[in-house]
PQR file of N, CA, C, O and H, with PARSE charges and radii, in Angstrom:
ATOM      1  N   MET A   1      41.869  -9.656  27.977 -0.4000 1.5000
ATOM      2  CA  MET A   1      42.146  -9.059  26.679 -0.0000 2.0000
ATOM      3  C   MET A   1      41.422  -9.857  25.601  0.5500 1.7000
ATOM      4  O   MET A   1      41.424 -11.088  25.616 -0.5500 1.4000
ATOM      5  N   ASP A   2      40.817  -9.154  24.683 -0.4000 1.5000
ATOM      6  CA  ASP A   2      40.129  -9.807  23.572 -0.0000 2.0000
ATOM      7  C   ASP A   2      41.083 -10.009  22.401  0.5500 1.7000
ATOM      8  O   ASP A   2      41.918  -9.155  22.101 -0.5500 1.4000
ATOM      9  H   ASP A   2      40.816  -8.154  24.670  0.4000 1.0000
ATOM     10  N   TYR A   3      40.941 -11.142  21.758 -0.4000 1.5000
ATOM     11  CA  TYR A   3      41.748 -11.453  20.585 -0.0000 2.0000
ATOM     12  C   TYR A   3      40.826 -11.706  19.406  0.5500 1.7000
ATOM     13  O   TYR A   3      39.771 -12.323  19.554 -0.5500 1.4000
ATOM     14  H   TYR A   3      40.262 -11.835  22.002  0.4000 1.0000
ATOM     15  N   ALA A   4      41.227 -11.229  18.238 -0.4000 1.5000
ATOM     16  CA  ALA A   4      40.445 -11.468  17.026 -0.0000 2.0000
ATOM     17  C   ALA A   4      40.391 -12.965  16.760  0.5500 1.7000
ATOM     18  O   ALA A   4      41.358 -13.692  16.985 -0.5500 1.4000
ATOM     19  H   ALA A   4      42.084 -10.728  18.118  0.4000 1.0000
ATOM     20  N   MET A   5      39.242 -13.402  16.278 -0.4000 1.5000
ATOM     21  CA  MET A   5      39.002 -14.811  16.021 -0.0000 2.0000
ATOM     22  C   MET A   5      38.650 -14.981  14.538  0.5500 1.7000
ATOM     23  O   MET A   5      37.840 -14.232  13.992 -0.5500 1.4000
ATOM     24  H   MET A   5      38.456 -12.811  16.095  0.4000 1.0000
ATOM     25  N   LYS A   6      39.261 -15.961  13.909 -0.4000 1.5000
ATOM     26  CA  LYS A   6      38.965 -16.280  12.510 -0.0000 2.0000
ATOM     27  C   LYS A   6      38.251 -17.634  12.490  0.5500 1.7000
ATOM     28  O   LYS A   6      38.800 -18.635  12.951 -0.5500 1.4000
ATOM     29  H   LYS A   6      39.919 -16.570  14.352  0.4000 1.0000
ATOM     30  N   VAL A   7      37.038 -17.659  11.959 -0.4000 1.5000
ATOM     31  CA  VAL A   7      36.236 -18.876  11.910 -0.0000 2.0000
ATOM     32  C   VAL A   7      36.017 -19.247  10.448  0.5500 1.7000
ATOM     33  O   VAL A   7      35.596 -18.421   9.638 -0.5500 1.4000
ATOM     34  H   VAL A   7      36.592 -16.846  11.585  0.4000 1.0000
ATOM     35  N   TYR A   8      36.312 -20.513  10.124 -0.4000 1.5000
ATOM     36  CA  TYR A   8      36.092 -20.926   8.740 -0.0000 2.0000
ATOM     37  C   TYR A   8      35.785 -22.421   8.649  0.5500 1.7000
ATOM     38  O   TYR A   8      36.202 -23.210   9.497 -0.5500 1.4000
ATOM     39  H   TYR A   8      36.654 -21.184  10.781  0.4000 1.0000
ATOM     40  N   PRO A   9      35.043 -22.793   7.596 -0.5600 1.5000
ATOM     41  CA  PRO A   9      34.708 -24.208   7.413  0.2800 2.0000
ATOM     42  C   PRO A   9      35.847 -24.961   6.742  0.5500 1.7000
ATOM     43  O   PRO A   9      36.630 -24.397   5.978 -0.5500 1.4000
ATOM     44  N   ILE A  10      35.914 -26.241   7.048 -0.4000 1.5000
ATOM     45  CA  ILE A  10      36.835 -27.141   6.362 -0.0000 2.0000
ATOM     46  C   ILE A  10      35.966 -28.218   5.720  0.5500 1.7000
ATOM     47  O   ILE A  10      35.299 -28.984   6.415 -0.5500 1.4000
ATOM     48  H   ILE A  10      35.277 -26.699   7.669  0.4000 1.0000
ATOM     49  N   HIS A  11      35.978 -28.270   4.403 -0.4000 1.5000
ATOM     50  CA  HIS A  11      35.160 -29.227   3.670 -0.0000 2.0000
ATOM     51  C   HIS A  11      35.986 -30.483   3.412  0.5500 1.7000
ATOM     52  O   HIS A  11      36.986 -30.449   2.695 -0.5500 1.4000
ATOM     53  H   HIS A  11      36.520 -27.648   3.838  0.4000 1.0000
ATOM     54  N   LEU A  12      35.560 -31.569   3.995 -0.4000 1.5000
ATOM     55  CA  LEU A  12      36.282 -32.830   3.880 -0.0000 2.0000
ATOM     56  C   LEU A  12      35.861 -33.592   2.624  0.5500 1.7000
ATOM     57  O   LEU A  12      34.794 -33.348   2.060 -0.5500 1.4000
ATOM     58  H   LEU A  12      34.747 -31.597   4.577  0.4000 1.0000
ATOM     59  N   GLU A  13      36.703 -34.502   2.206 -0.4000 1.5000
ATOM     60  CA  GLU A  13      36.434 -35.279   0.991 -0.0000 2.0000
ATOM     61  C   GLU A  13      35.162 -36.112   1.092  0.5500 1.7000
ATOM     62  O   GLU A  13      34.518 -36.383   0.079 -0.5500 1.4000
ATOM     63  H   GLU A  13      37.570 -34.701   2.664  0.4000 1.0000
ATOM     64  N   ASN A  14      34.797 -36.519   2.298 -0.4000 1.5000
ATOM     65  CA  ASN A  14      33.604 -37.345   2.471 -0.0000 2.0000
ATOM     66  C   ASN A  14      32.312 -36.527   2.470  0.5500 1.7000
ATOM     67  O   ASN A  14      31.235 -37.072   2.710 -0.5500 1.4000
ATOM     68  H   ASN A  14      35.321 -36.299   3.121  0.4000 1.0000
ATOM     69  N   GLY A  15      32.415 -35.230   2.201 -0.4000 1.5000
ATOM     70  CA  GLY A  15      31.253 -34.361   2.132 -0.0000 2.0000
ATOM     71  C   GLY A  15      30.904 -33.687   3.449  0.5500 1.7000
ATOM     72  O   GLY A  15      30.037 -32.815   3.496 -0.5500 1.4000
ATOM     73  H   GLY A  15      33.290 -34.788   2.006  0.4000 1.0000
ATOM     74  N   LYS A  16      31.568 -34.083   4.500 -0.4000 1.5000
ATOM     75  CA  LYS A  16      31.318 -33.499   5.813 -0.0000 2.0000
ATOM     76  C   LYS A  16      32.019 -32.148   5.921  0.5500 1.7000
ATOM     77  O   LYS A  16      33.070 -31.930   5.319 -0.5500 1.4000
ATOM     78  H   LYS A  16      32.273 -34.792   4.462  0.4000 1.0000
ATOM     79  N   THR A  17      31.426 -31.257   6.688 -0.4000 1.5000
ATOM     80  CA  THR A  17      32.045 -29.960   6.956 -0.0000 2.0000
ATOM     81  C   THR A  17      32.355 -29.863   8.440  0.5500 1.7000
ATOM     82  O   THR A  17      31.487 -30.103   9.278 -0.5500 1.4000
ATOM     83  H   THR A  17      30.572 -31.435   7.177  0.4000 1.0000
ATOM     84  N   GLU A  18      33.581 -29.515   8.761 -0.4000 1.5000
ATOM     85  CA  GLU A  18      33.987 -29.234  10.128 -0.0000 2.0000
ATOM     86  C   GLU A  18      34.374 -27.766  10.192  0.5500 1.7000
ATOM     87  O   GLU A  18      34.573 -27.121   9.163 -0.5500 1.4000
ATOM     88  H   GLU A  18      34.287 -29.321   8.080  0.4000 1.0000
ATOM     89  N   TRP A  19      34.479 -27.247  11.404 -0.4000 1.5000
ATOM     90  CA  TRP A  19      34.771 -25.835  11.590 -0.0000 2.0000
ATOM     91  C   TRP A  19      36.077 -25.654  12.343  0.5500 1.7000
ATOM     92  O   TRP A  19      36.407 -26.416  13.252 -0.5500 1.4000
ATOM     93  H   TRP A  19      34.317 -27.772  12.239  0.4000 1.0000
ATOM     94  N   CYS A  20      36.805 -24.635  11.944 -0.4000 1.5000
ATOM     95  CA  CYS A  20      38.080 -24.310  12.569 -0.0000 2.0000
ATOM     96  C   CYS A  20      38.027 -22.856  13.045  0.5500 1.7000
ATOM     97  O   CYS A  20      37.480 -21.979  12.376 -0.5500 1.4000
ATOM     98  H   CYS A  20      36.537 -24.016  11.205  0.4000 1.0000
ATOM     99  N   VAL A  21      38.604 -22.636  14.202 -0.4000 1.5000
ATOM    100  CA  VAL A  21      38.720 -21.289  14.754 -0.0000 2.0000
ATOM    101  C   VAL A  21      40.185 -21.071  15.093  0.5500 1.7000
ATOM    102  O   VAL A  21      40.815 -21.914  15.732 -0.5500 1.4000
ATOM    103  H   VAL A  21      39.048 -23.348  14.745  0.4000 1.0000
ATOM    104  N   GLU A  22      40.716 -19.955  14.669 -0.4000 1.5000
ATOM    105  CA  GLU A  22      42.088 -19.628  15.035 -0.0000 2.0000
ATOM    106  C   GLU A  22      42.164 -18.187  15.506  0.5500 1.7000
ATOM    107  O   GLU A  22      41.342 -17.344  15.147 -0.5500 1.4000
ATOM    108  H   GLU A  22      40.205 -19.271  14.150  0.4000 1.0000
ATOM    109  N   TYR A  23      43.169 -17.936  16.315 -0.4000 1.5000
ATOM    110  CA  TYR A  23      43.465 -16.589  16.793 -0.0000 2.0000
ATOM    111  C   TYR A  23      44.739 -16.144  16.094  0.5500 1.7000
ATOM    112  O   TYR A  23      45.824 -16.591  16.464 -0.5500 1.4000
ATOM    113  H   TYR A  23      43.837 -18.621  16.606  0.4000 1.0000
ATOM    114  N   PRO A  24      44.637 -15.277  15.097 -0.5600 1.5000
ATOM    115  CA  PRO A  24      45.819 -14.869  14.343  0.2800 2.0000
ATOM    116  C   PRO A  24      46.944 -14.281  15.205  0.5500 1.7000
ATOM    117  O   PRO A  24      48.118 -14.416  14.859 -0.5500 1.4000
ATOM    118  N   ASP A  25      46.600 -13.635  16.312 -0.4000 1.5000
ATOM    119  CA  ASP A  25      47.619 -13.035  17.174 -0.0000 2.0000
ATOM    120  C   ASP A  25      48.245 -14.031  18.149  0.5500 1.7000
ATOM    121  O   ASP A  25      49.212 -13.704  18.838 -0.5500 1.4000
ATOM    122  H   ASP A  25      45.646 -13.525  16.593  0.4000 1.0000
ATOM    123  N   LEU A  26      47.696 -15.245  18.206 -0.4000 1.5000
ATOM    124  CA  LEU A  26      48.205 -16.277  19.107 -0.0000 2.0000
ATOM    125  C   LEU A  26      48.630 -17.464  18.250  0.5500 1.7000
ATOM    126  O   LEU A  26      47.859 -18.399  18.038 -0.5500 1.4000
ATOM    127  H   LEU A  26      46.911 -15.510  17.647  0.4000 1.0000
ATOM    128  N   LYS A  27      49.837 -17.414  17.772 -0.4000 1.5000
ATOM    129  CA  LYS A  27      50.335 -18.404  16.819 -0.0000 2.0000
ATOM    130  C   LYS A  27      50.141 -19.839  17.318  0.5500 1.7000
ATOM    131  O   LYS A  27      50.610 -20.214  18.393 -0.5500 1.4000
ATOM    132  H   LYS A  27      50.463 -16.654  17.944  0.4000 1.0000
ATOM    133  N   GLY A  28      49.440 -20.621  16.509 -0.4000 1.5000
ATOM    134  CA  GLY A  28      49.216 -22.027  16.820 -0.0000 2.0000
ATOM    135  C   GLY A  28      48.036 -22.288  17.739  0.5500 1.7000
ATOM    136  O   GLY A  28      47.772 -23.441  18.079 -0.5500 1.4000
ATOM    137  H   GLY A  28      49.059 -20.317  15.636  0.4000 1.0000
ATOM    138  N   CYS A  29      47.324 -21.258  18.149 -0.4000 1.5000
ATOM    139  CA  CYS A  29      46.184 -21.414  19.044 -0.0000 2.0000
ATOM    140  C   CYS A  29      44.923 -21.572  18.197  0.5500 1.7000
ATOM    141  O   CYS A  29      44.413 -20.604  17.634 -0.5500 1.4000
ATOM    142  H   CYS A  29      47.538 -20.321  17.873  0.4000 1.0000
ATOM    143  N   VAL A  30      44.431 -22.808  18.116 -0.4000 1.5000
ATOM    144  CA  VAL A  30      43.273 -23.114  17.273 -0.0000 2.0000
ATOM    145  C   VAL A  30      42.300 -24.019  18.013  0.5500 1.7000
ATOM    146  O   VAL A  30      42.634 -24.629  19.029 -0.5500 1.4000
ATOM    147  H   VAL A  30      44.846 -23.595  18.573  0.4000 1.0000
ATOM    148  N   GLY A  31      41.102 -24.089  17.482 -0.4000 1.5000
ATOM    149  CA  GLY A  31      40.090 -25.000  17.989 -0.0000 2.0000
ATOM    150  C   GLY A  31      39.293 -25.533  16.822  0.5500 1.7000
ATOM    151  O   GLY A  31      39.372 -25.005  15.713 -0.5500 1.4000
ATOM    152  H   GLY A  31      40.830 -23.593  16.657  0.4000 1.0000
ATOM    153  N   GLY A  32      38.530 -26.575  17.068 -0.4000 1.5000
ATOM    154  CA  GLY A  32      37.739 -27.146  15.993 -0.0000 2.0000
ATOM    155  C   GLY A  32      36.543 -27.893  16.522  0.5500 1.7000
ATOM    156  O   GLY A  32      36.470 -28.234  17.703 -0.5500 1.4000
ATOM    157  H   GLY A  32      38.467 -27.004  17.969  0.4000 1.0000
ATOM    158  N   GLY A  33      35.601 -28.144  15.626 -0.4000 1.5000
ATOM    159  CA  GLY A  33      34.412 -28.885  16.018 -0.0000 2.0000
ATOM    160  C   GLY A  33      33.503 -29.146  14.840  0.5500 1.7000
ATOM    161  O   GLY A  33      33.736 -28.664  13.732 -0.5500 1.4000
ATOM    162  H   GLY A  33      35.660 -27.867  14.667  0.4000 1.0000
ATOM    163  N   ASP A  34      32.468 -29.912  15.099 -0.4000 1.5000
ATOM    164  CA  ASP A  34      31.495 -30.240  14.061 -0.0000 2.0000
ATOM    165  C   ASP A  34      30.562 -29.076  13.756  0.5500 1.7000
ATOM    166  O   ASP A  34      29.987 -29.001  12.670 -0.5500 1.4000
ATOM    167  H   ASP A  34      32.278 -30.303  15.999  0.4000 1.0000
ATOM    168  N   THR A  35      30.415 -28.163  14.724 -0.4000 1.5000
ATOM    169  CA  THR A  35      29.585 -26.975  14.526 -0.0000 2.0000
ATOM    170  C   THR A  35      30.413 -25.740  14.859  0.5500 1.7000
ATOM    171  O   THR A  35      31.476 -25.836  15.472 -0.5500 1.4000
ATOM    172  H   THR A  35      30.882 -28.224  15.606  0.4000 1.0000
ATOM    173  N   ILE A  36      29.917 -24.593  14.451 -0.4000 1.5000
ATOM    174  CA  ILE A  36      30.609 -23.338  14.780 -0.0000 2.0000
ATOM    175  C   ILE A  36      30.689 -23.171  16.297  0.5500 1.7000
ATOM    176  O   ILE A  36      31.723 -22.773  16.834 -0.5500 1.4000
ATOM    177  H   ILE A  36      29.053 -24.515  13.953  0.4000 1.0000
ATOM    178  N   GLU A  37      29.589 -23.479  16.976 -0.4000 1.5000
ATOM    179  CA  GLU A  37      29.555 -23.327  18.427 -0.0000 2.0000
ATOM    180  C   GLU A  37      30.583 -24.226  19.114  0.5500 1.7000
ATOM    181  O   GLU A  37      31.270 -23.791  20.039 -0.5500 1.4000
ATOM    182  H   GLU A  37      28.750 -23.803  16.540  0.4000 1.0000
ATOM    183  N   GLU A  38      30.689 -25.484  18.660 -0.4000 1.5000
ATOM    184  CA  GLU A  38      31.676 -26.399  19.230 -0.0000 2.0000
ATOM    185  C   GLU A  38      33.096 -25.900  18.968  0.5500 1.7000
ATOM    186  O   GLU A  38      33.956 -25.966  19.846 -0.5500 1.4000
ATOM    187  H   GLU A  38      30.131 -25.837  17.909  0.4000 1.0000
ATOM    188  N   ALA A  39      33.331 -25.407  17.770 -0.4000 1.5000
ATOM    189  CA  ALA A  39      34.665 -24.922  17.416 -0.0000 2.0000
ATOM    190  C   ALA A  39      35.051 -23.707  18.257  0.5500 1.7000
ATOM    191  O   ALA A  39      36.192 -23.601  18.707 -0.5500 1.4000
ATOM    192  H   ALA A  39      32.632 -25.354  17.056  0.4000 1.0000
ATOM    193  N   ILE A  40      34.110 -22.796  18.470 -0.4000 1.5000
ATOM    194  CA  ILE A  40      34.391 -21.608  19.281 -0.0000 2.0000
ATOM    195  C   ILE A  40      34.646 -22.006  20.727  0.5500 1.7000
ATOM    196  O   ILE A  40      35.576 -21.496  21.353 -0.5500 1.4000
ATOM    197  H   ILE A  40      33.183 -22.882  18.105  0.4000 1.0000
ATOM    198  N   ALA A  41      33.837 -22.908  21.264 -0.4000 1.5000
ATOM    199  CA  ALA A  41      34.040 -23.366  22.642 -0.0000 2.0000
ATOM    200  C   ALA A  41      35.405 -24.035  22.791  0.5500 1.7000
ATOM    201  O   ALA A  41      36.106 -23.801  23.775 -0.5500 1.4000
ATOM    202  H   ALA A  41      33.082 -23.322  20.756  0.4000 1.0000
ATOM    203  N   ASP A  42      35.781 -24.861  21.824 -0.4000 1.5000
ATOM    204  CA  ASP A  42      37.084 -25.521  21.864 -0.0000 2.0000
ATOM    205  C   ASP A  42      38.207 -24.496  21.786  0.5500 1.7000
ATOM    206  O   ASP A  42      39.200 -24.601  22.506 -0.5500 1.4000
ATOM    207  H   ASP A  42      35.211 -25.051  21.024  0.4000 1.0000
ATOM    208  N   ALA A  43      38.051 -23.507  20.918 -0.4000 1.5000
ATOM    209  CA  ALA A  43      39.076 -22.472  20.776 -0.0000 2.0000
ATOM    210  C   ALA A  43      39.212 -21.640  22.052  0.5500 1.7000
ATOM    211  O   ALA A  43      40.322 -21.278  22.440 -0.5500 1.4000
ATOM    212  H   ALA A  43      37.244 -23.422  20.333  0.4000 1.0000
ATOM    213  N   GLU A  44      38.097 -21.339  22.699 -0.4000 1.5000
ATOM    214  CA  GLU A  44      38.146 -20.572  23.950 -0.0000 2.0000
ATOM    215  C   GLU A  44      38.885 -21.355  25.026  0.5500 1.7000
ATOM    216  O   GLU A  44      39.676 -20.786  25.778 -0.5500 1.4000
ATOM    217  H   GLU A  44      37.195 -21.633  22.383  0.4000 1.0000
ATOM    218  N   ALA A  45      38.628 -22.665  25.102 -0.4000 1.5000
ATOM    219  CA  ALA A  45      39.328 -23.509  26.074 -0.0000 2.0000
ATOM    220  C   ALA A  45      40.819 -23.561  25.757  0.5500 1.7000
ATOM    221  O   ALA A  45      41.654 -23.478  26.657 -0.5500 1.4000
ATOM    222  H   ALA A  45      37.986 -23.127  24.491  0.4000 1.0000
ATOM    223  N   THR A  46      41.145 -23.698  24.488 -0.4000 1.5000
ATOM    224  CA  THR A  46      42.543 -23.737  24.066 -0.0000 2.0000
ATOM    225  C   THR A  46      43.232 -22.415  24.370  0.5500 1.7000
ATOM    226  O   THR A  46      44.381 -22.393  24.813 -0.5500 1.4000
ATOM    227  H   THR A  46      40.467 -23.766  23.757  0.4000 1.0000
ATOM    228  N   LYS A  47      42.528 -21.316  24.131 -0.4000 1.5000
ATOM    229  CA  LYS A  47      43.092 -19.987  24.402 -0.0000 2.0000
ATOM    230  C   LYS A  47      43.416 -19.824  25.880  0.5500 1.7000
ATOM    231  O   LYS A  47      44.458 -19.268  26.226 -0.5500 1.4000
ATOM    232  H   LYS A  47      41.596 -21.334  23.770  0.4000 1.0000
ATOM    233  N   ALA A  48      42.543 -20.298  26.750 -0.4000 1.5000
ATOM    234  CA  ALA A  48      42.782 -20.188  28.191 -0.0000 2.0000
ATOM    235  C   ALA A  48      44.060 -20.927  28.588  0.5500 1.7000
ATOM    236  O   ALA A  48      44.868 -20.407  29.357 -0.5500 1.4000
ATOM    237  H   ALA A  48      41.696 -20.749  26.470  0.4000 1.0000
ATOM    238  N   VAL A  49      44.240 -22.124  28.070 -0.4000 1.5000
ATOM    239  CA  VAL A  49      45.450 -22.904  28.360 -0.0000 2.0000
ATOM    240  C   VAL A  49      46.674 -22.214  27.769  0.5500 1.7000
ATOM    241  O   VAL A  49      47.713 -22.108  28.420 -0.5500 1.4000
ATOM    242  H   VAL A  49      43.584 -22.547  27.445  0.4000 1.0000
ATOM    243  N   TYR A  50      46.544 -21.752  26.547 -0.4000 1.5000
ATOM    244  CA  TYR A  50      47.631 -21.080  25.833 -0.0000 2.0000
ATOM    245  C   TYR A  50      48.111 -19.857  26.622  0.5500 1.7000
ATOM    246  O   TYR A  50      49.309 -19.683  26.849 -0.5500 1.4000
ATOM    247  H   TYR A  50      45.700 -21.837  26.018  0.4000 1.0000
ATOM    248  N   LEU A  51      47.161 -19.016  27.034 -0.4000 1.5000
ATOM    249  CA  LEU A  51      47.528 -17.794  27.757 -0.0000 2.0000
ATOM    250  C   LEU A  51      48.097 -18.102  29.137  0.5500 1.7000
ATOM    251  O   LEU A  51      49.014 -17.418  29.593 -0.5500 1.4000
ATOM    252  H   LEU A  51      46.189 -19.157  26.850  0.4000 1.0000
ATOM    253  N   ARG A  52      47.563 -19.126  29.809 -0.4000 1.5000
ATOM    254  CA  ARG A  52      48.103 -19.523  31.109 -0.0000 2.0000
ATOM    255  C   ARG A  52      49.542 -20.005  30.951  0.5500 1.7000
ATOM    256  O   ARG A  52      50.401 -19.679  31.770 -0.5500 1.4000
ATOM    257  H   ARG A  52      46.818 -19.681  29.439  0.4000 1.0000
ATOM    258  N   TYR A  53      49.802 -20.775  29.905 -0.4000 1.5000
ATOM    259  CA  TYR A  53      51.170 -21.245  29.647 -0.0000 2.0000
ATOM    260  C   TYR A  53      52.113 -20.063  29.420  0.5500 1.7000
ATOM    261  O   TYR A  53      53.207 -20.021  29.984 -0.5500 1.4000
ATOM    262  H   TYR A  53      49.104 -21.040  29.240  0.4000 1.0000
ATOM    263  N   LEU A  54      51.689 -19.108  28.597 -0.4000 1.5000
ATOM    264  CA  LEU A  54      52.538 -17.946  28.337 -0.0000 2.0000
ATOM    265  C   LEU A  54      52.826 -17.168  29.616  0.5500 1.7000
ATOM    266  O   LEU A  54      53.951 -16.727  29.849 -0.5500 1.4000
ATOM    267  H   LEU A  54      50.801 -19.142  28.139  0.4000 1.0000
ATOM    268  N   GLU A  55      51.799 -17.007  30.435 -0.4000 1.5000
ATOM    269  CA  GLU A  55      51.966 -16.268  31.687 -0.0000 2.0000
ATOM    270  C   GLU A  55      52.942 -16.987  32.618  0.5500 1.7000
ATOM    271  O   GLU A  55      53.830 -16.360  33.196 -0.5500 1.4000
ATOM    272  H   GLU A  55      50.885 -17.366  30.245  0.4000 1.0000
ATOM    273  N   GLU A  56      52.776 -18.296  32.760 -0.4000 1.5000
ATOM    274  CA  GLU A  56      53.663 -19.059  33.639 -0.0000 2.0000
ATOM    275  C   GLU A  56      55.085 -19.083  33.097  0.5500 1.7000
ATOM    276  O   GLU A  56      56.042 -18.989  33.866 -0.5500 1.4000
ATOM    277  H   GLU A  56      52.055 -18.805  32.291  0.4000 1.0000
ATOM    278  N   ASN A  57      55.233 -19.206  31.799 -0.4000 1.5000
ATOM    279  CA  ASN A  57      56.553 -19.235  31.184 -0.0000 2.0000
ATOM    280  C   ASN A  57      57.246 -17.881  31.344  0.5500 1.7000
ATOM    281  O   ASN A  57      58.454 -17.817  31.574 -0.5500 1.4000
ATOM    282  H   ASN A  57      54.456 -19.283  31.174  0.4000 1.0000
ATOM    283  N   GLU A  58      56.475 -16.804  31.219 -0.4000 1.5000
ATOM    284  CA  GLU A  58      57.051 -15.467  31.383 -0.0000 2.0000
ATOM    285  C   GLU A  58      57.532 -15.274  32.813  0.5500 1.7000
ATOM    286  O   GLU A  58      58.604 -14.710  33.037 -0.5500 1.4000
ATOM    287  H   GLU A  58      55.494 -16.856  31.032  0.4000 1.0000
ATOM    288  N   LYS A  59      56.739 -15.743  33.795 -0.4000 1.5000
ATOM    289  CA  LYS A  59      57.151 -15.626  35.193 -0.0000 2.0000
ATOM    290  C   LYS A  59      58.445 -16.422  35.431  0.5500 1.7000
ATOM    291  O   LYS A  59      59.348 -15.971  36.136 -0.5500 1.4000
ATOM    292  H   LYS A  59      55.869 -16.200  33.613  0.4000 1.0000
ATOM    293  N   GLU A  60      58.508 -17.599  34.834 -0.4000 1.5000
ATOM    294  CA  GLU A  60      59.701 -18.440  34.991 -0.0000 2.0000
ATOM    295  C   GLU A  60      60.925 -17.756  34.375  0.5500 1.7000
ATOM    296  O   GLU A  60      62.009 -17.782  34.958 -0.5500 1.4000
ATOM    297  H   GLU A  60      57.775 -17.965  34.261  0.4000 1.0000
ATOM    298  N   GLN A  61      60.755 -17.153  33.213 -0.4000 1.5000
ATOM    299  CA  GLN A  61      61.854 -16.469  32.546 -0.0000 2.0000
ATOM    300  C   GLN A  61      62.318 -15.271  33.379  0.5500 1.7000
ATOM    301  O   GLN A  61      63.518 -15.012  33.475 -0.5500 1.4000
ATOM    302  H   GLN A  61      59.875 -17.132  32.740  0.4000 1.0000
ATOM    303  N   CYS A  62      61.378 -14.542  33.980 -0.4000 1.5000
ATOM    304  CA  CYS A  62      61.737 -13.392  34.801 -0.0000 2.0000
ATOM    305  C   CYS A  62      62.486 -13.814  36.062  0.5500 1.7000
ATOM    306  O   CYS A  62      63.396 -13.112  36.503 -0.5500 1.4000
ATOM    307  H   CYS A  62      60.404 -14.752  33.902  0.4000 1.0000
ATOM    308  N   SER A  63      62.114 -14.948  36.642 -0.4000 1.5000
ATOM    309  CA  SER A  63      62.780 -15.388  37.863 -0.0000 2.0000
ATOM    310  C   SER A  63      64.189 -15.910  37.602  0.5500 1.7000
ATOM    311  O   SER A  63      64.991 -15.984  38.533 -0.5500 1.4000
ATOM    312  H   SER A  63      61.374 -15.518  36.283  0.4000 1.0000
ATOM    313  N   LYS A  64      64.513 -16.277  36.358 -0.4000 1.5000
ATOM    314  CA  LYS A  64      65.853 -16.746  35.998 -0.0000 2.0000
ATOM    315  C   LYS A  64      66.827 -15.589  35.815  0.5500 1.7000
ATOM    316  O   LYS A  64      68.041 -15.787  35.880 -0.5500 1.4000
ATOM    317  H   LYS A  64      63.862 -16.217  35.602  0.4000 1.0000
ATOM    318  N   SER A  65      66.316 -14.396  35.590 -0.4000 1.5000
ATOM    319  CA  SER A  65      67.186 -13.240  35.336 -0.0000 2.0000
ATOM    320  C   SER A  65      67.922 -12.786  36.556  0.5500 1.7000
ATOM    321  O   SER A  65      68.690 -11.826  36.493 -0.5500 1.4000
ATOM    322  H   SER A  65      65.330 -14.235  35.537  0.4000 1.0000
TER
END
């Protein structure tokens, strides 16, 4: 399943710019990096872990019923 991705820069006080990626439909699922590409790669890795956790937790909840 595809999830919408929001990519935006974060301008730090030291003049450096970092990038943040978040998935609005996956609360708290974010990634970051020094470049857009790094931030997207980090977010994709985070999303995989996030979705695996949800899937495993859902299976656990179903088995308790």
